[in-house]
C-alpha positions in Angstrom: -38.5 40.8 22.4 -41.8 41.4 20.5 -43.4 43.0 23.5 -40.3 45.2 24.1 -40.4 46.3 20.5 -44.1 47.2 20.8 -43.5 49.2 24.0 -40.6 51.1 22.3 -42.9 52.1 19.4 -45.6 53.3 21.9 -43.4 54.9 24.5 -40.6 56.5 22.5 -40.5 60.3 23.0 -38.2 62.3 20.8 -36.3 65.2 22.3 -36.8 68.4 20.3 -33.8 70.1 21.6 -35.8 73.3 21.9 -34.0 76.1 23.7 -37.2 77.6 25.2 -37.1 78.5 28.9 -38.0 76.1 31.6 -39.3 76.8 35.1 -36.6 76.3 37.6 -37.8 74.3 40.6 -36.4 74.7 44.1 -35.1 71.2 44.0 -32.4 70.6 41.4 -32.1 67.4 39.4 -29.2 65.4 40.7 -26.9 63.9 38.1 -23.9 61.6 37.8 -21.7 62.3 34.8 -19.5 59.5 33.4 -17.0 59.8 30.6 -13.4 58.6 30.3 -12.3 61.8 28.4 -11.7 64.5 31.1 -12.1 67.5 28.8 -15.4 66.3 27.5 -16.6 65.4 30.9 -15.6 68.8 32.3 -17.5 70.5 29.5 -20.6 68.5 30.2 -20.4 69.2 33.9 -20.1 73.0 33.3 -23.0 73.0 30.8 -25.3 71.1 33.2 -24.3 73.2 36.2 -24.8 76.5 34.3 -28.5 75.6 33.8 -29.2 76.4 37.4 -31.6 73.5 37.6 -29.1 70.6 37.6 -26.6 69.5 40.3 -23.8 67.2 39.4 -23.3 65.1 42.5 -20.5 62.9 41.2 -18.2 62.2 38.2 -16.8 59.0 36.9 -14.1 58.0 34.3 -15.2 54.4 33.7 -18.2 52.1 33.9 -17.6 50.4 37.3 -17.0 53.8 39.0 -20.1 55.2 37.4 -22.2 52.4 38.7 -20.7 52.8 42.2 -21.5 56.5 42.1 -25.1 55.7 41.1 -25.4 53.3 44.0 -23.9 55.8 46.4 -25.7 59.0 45.4 -29.0 57.7 43.9 -29.2 60.5 41.3 -32.3 61.0 39.2 -30.2 60.8 36.0 -26.8 59.3 35.1 -25.4 60.9 32.0 -22.9 58.4 30.6 -20.7 57.9 27.6 -21.7 54.8 25.7 -18.1 53.6 25.4 -16.2 53.5 28.8 -13.5 51.3 30.2 -14.6 48.4 32.4 -18.3 48.5 31.5 -19.9 50.4 28.7 -22.9 52.6 29.2 -25.4 50.0 28.1 -24.0 47.5 30.6 -24.3 50.1 33.4 -27.9 50.7 32.3 -28.6 47.0 32.4 -27.1 46.8 35.9 -29.2 49.7 37.1 -32.3 48.1 35.8 -31.4 44.7 37.2 -30.8 46.1 40.6 -34.0 48.2 40.4 -32.1 51.4 41.2 -34.2 54.6 40.8 -31.7 56.3 38.5 -32.5 56.7 34.8 -29.5 56.3 32.5 -29.0 58.7 29.6 -26.3 57.8 27.1 -24.2 60.0 24.9 -21.8 58.8 22.2 -19.9 59.7 19.1 -21.0 56.2 17.8 -24.6 56.7 16.9 -25.3 53.7 14.6 -28.9 52.6 14.9 -27.9 49.1 16.1 -26.0 50.7 19.0 -28.9 53.0 19.9 -31.3 50.0 19.8 -29.0 47.9 22.0 -28.6 50.7 24.6 -32.4 51.2 24.9 -33.0 47.5 25.0 -30.5 47.1 27.9 -32.4 49.7 29.9 -31.1 53.2 28.9 -33.8 55.9 29.0 -32.3 57.9 26.1 -29.5 58.4 23.7 -27.8 61.5 22.4 -24.9 62.2 19.9 -21.9 63.9 21.4 -22.3 66.8 19.0 -25.6 67.8 20.8 -25.8 71.4 21.8 -25.7 72.7 25.4 -29.5 73.3 25.4 -30.2 69.9 23.9 -28.1 68.2 26.6 -29.8 70.2 29.4 -33.3 69.6 28.1 -32.7 65.9 27.6 -31.5 65.5 31.2 -34.5 67.4 32.5 -36.9 65.4 30.3 -35.2 62.2 31.4 -35.7 63.2 35.1 -39.4 63.6 34.4 -39.6 60.0 33.3 -39.5 60.6 29.6 -37.6 58.5 27.1 -35.3 60.7 25.1 -33.8 60.1 21.7 -32.2 62.9 19.6 -34.2 63.7 16.4 -31.2 62.9 14.3 -31.2 59.3 15.6 -35.0 58.7 15.6 -35.4 57.7 12.0 -32.5 55.2 12.2 -33.9 53.7 15.4 -37.4 53.3 13.9 -35.9 51.4 11.0 -33.9 49.2 13.4 -37.1 48.4 15.3 -39.0 47.5 12.2 -36.1 45.3 11.0 -35.9 43.4 14.2 -39.7 43.1 14.4 -39.7 41.1 11.2 -40.1 37.4 11.8 -36.9 35.3 11.7 -36.8 32.9 8.8 -39.5 32.3 6.1 -43.2 32.6 6.8 -44.8 29.3 5.8 -48.4 28.9 4.9 -50.5 26.4 6.9 -50.4 24.0 3.8 -46.6 24.4 3.5 -46.3 23.5 7.2 -48.3 20.4 6.6 -46.1 19.4 3.7 -43.0 20.1 5.8 -44.2 17.8 8.5 -45.0 15.0 6.0 -41.6 15.4 4.4 -40.0 15.1 7.8 -42.0 11.9 8.4 -40.6 10.5 5.1 -43.9 10.5 3.1 -43.7 10.3 -0.6 -45.4 12.6 -3.0 -48.3 10.1 -3.7 -48.6 9.5 0.1 -48.8 13.3 0.8 -51.3 13.8 -2.0 -53.5 11.1 -0.4 -53.1 12.5 3.1 -53.9 16.0 2.1 -56.6 15.2 -0.5 -54.6 17.0 -3.2 -53.4 16.1 -6.7 -49.8 15.0 -6.8 -48.9 17.9 -9.1 -50.3 20.3 -6.5 -48.2 18.7 -3.8 -45.1 19.0 -6.0 -45.9 22.7 -6.3 -46.1 23.1 -2.5 -42.8 21.2 -2.1 -41.0 23.4 -4.6 -42.3 26.6 -2.9 -41.2 25.2 0.4 -37.7 24.5 -0.9 -37.5 28.0 -2.3 -38.4 29.6 1.0 -35.9 27.4 2.9 -33.2 28.0 0.3 -32.7 24.2 -0.3 -33.0 21.7 -3.1 -33.8 18.4 -1.5 -35.7 16.7 1.3 -32.8 16.1 3.6 -31.7 19.7 3.4 -35.3 20.9 3.9 -35.7 19.0 7.1 -32.2 20.1 8.4 -32.9 23.7 7.6 -36.4 23.6 9.1 -35.0 22.1 12.3 -32.3 24.8 12.4 -34.9 27.5 12.1 -37.1 25.7 14.6 -39.9 25.3 12.1 -40.4 21.7 13.2 -41.6 20.9 16.7 
């Protein structure tokens, strides 16, 4: 998880949605479009096709059929709705990554909470766009994705960065080396005088460490401290 978070900080590229012209290559980018709402799907297909540089090779109205289309046509990009029947877009992205398929999955959704975007990228999606994206933003995102870039709409980038920072924070309290020593001695059943002798500290100092340890664990006695430490895997 930590390595993945580090990679996301380093690799994340933000789509600018610029409407500037792009050179049209002789070989079009092949795309599968998946969405369970026909009107939206048709609009996406029309927008991508109008670019002149994108070919929609298949359409799908649910997750399993989208995955089948990806396996059949091996497109460079699969542009999928995040929420689809059968399998959601993140699950399709995970299956594509698991099976080492060459397709990059770009998700669009009306649900753009940072936790959803984070989960989609963690599962293997190459990008995430809100459904209110403009035609040019959609086209540029698909072309960028086909070039191997990770694409996240600017409107989602700040929330995603906050989600990454939040999840990178260590789970549970951070104990000092001395507090860890005290915790081990508490678990071993040592008394305050015994701990003071073991650690070459005054009993009053040991009591201070014990109290701070209790505060960090959110407990008020030895038994609860040991139980909470075990739950948080602070004791080996």
